[in-house]
C-alpha positions in Angstrom: 54.9 -29.1 10.4 55.9 -25.9 8.6 57.1 -27.9 5.7 53.8 -29.7 5.4 51.9 -26.4 5.5 54.1 -25.0 2.7 53.6 -28.2 0.6 49.8 -27.9 1.0 50.0 -24.2 0.0 52.1 -25.0 -3.0 49.7 -27.7 -4.1 46.7 -25.4 -3.6 48.3 -22.8 -5.7 49.0 -25.3 -8.5 45.4 -26.4 -8.5 44.2 -22.8 -8.5 46.5 -22.1 -11.4 45.1 -25.0 -13.4 41.6 -23.9 -12.6 42.3 -20.4 -13.8 44.0 -21.7 -17.0 41.0 -24.0 -17.7 38.6 -21.1 -17.1 40.4 -18.9 -19.6 40.7 -21.7 -22.2 36.9 -22.3 -21.8 36.1 -18.6 -22.2 38.4 -18.2 -25.2 36.9 -21.3 -26.9 33.4 -20.0 -26.3 34.3 -16.6 -27.8 36.0 -18.2 -30.8 33.1 -20.5 -31.5 30.5 -17.8 -31.1 31.7 -16.2 -34.3 30.7 -19.4 -36.1 27.1 -19.2 -35.1 24.5 -18.0 -37.7 23.3 -14.4 -37.1 19.7 -15.3 -37.7 17.5 -18.3 -37.3 15.1 -19.7 -39.9 11.4 -18.8 -39.5 9.4 -21.9 -38.6 6.1 -20.4 -39.8 5.1 -18.2 -42.6 7.2 -15.1 -43.3 5.6 -12.1 -41.7 6.8 -9.9 -44.5 4.9 -12.0 -47.1 1.7 -10.1 -48.1 0.1 -13.4 -49.3 0.6 -15.1 -45.9 -2.6 -16.4 -44.3 -3.5 -14.8 -41.0 -6.3 -15.4 -38.5 -9.3 -13.1 -38.7 -9.5 -10.3 -36.2 -12.8 -10.3 -34.4 -14.5 -7.6 -32.4 -16.1 -8.3 -29.0 -17.5 -5.4 -27.0 -16.2 -5.1 -23.4 -19.4 -3.5 -22.2 -21.9 -5.7 -24.2 -24.2 -6.7 -21.2 -24.5 -3.1 -20.1 -28.0 -1.5 -20.3 -28.6 2.1 -19.4 -30.8 2.8 -16.4 -31.3 6.5 -17.3 -33.6 8.2 -17.5 -35.3 6.6 -14.6 -38.6 8.1 -13.4 -38.2 9.7 -10.0 -40.0 8.1 -7.2 -40.9 9.5 -3.8 -37.9 9.2 -1.4 -40.0 8.2 1.6 -41.4 5.1 -0.1 -37.9 4.1 -1.3 -36.5 4.5 2.2 -39.3 2.5 3.8 -38.7 -0.3 1.2 -35.1 -0.8 2.3 -35.3 -0.3 6.1 -35.4 -3.3 8.3 -38.8 -4.2 9.8 -39.1 -3.9 13.6 -39.3 -7.1 15.5 -42.5 -8.1 17.2 -40.8 -9.6 20.3 -39.5 -6.3 21.7 
């Protein structure tokens, strides 16, 4: 039984060694190939540094356009304003 355990351990070590070797080969290949990549990509649209490039018009829209000033408002008597907003008493009580 001990021999079987050692054999499994040796097989697992060999598999782990292969996995580590494969990992390092993959990493080194990626690093080597990354040097072959172009540093910049081509611009799909017009060059932003070109002064003759067409651009969309910039429009202005006010954020407070529907606002209307309520001042100066003529003062009104406070008692009439208060009576206008108070609930009416019920007739049943």
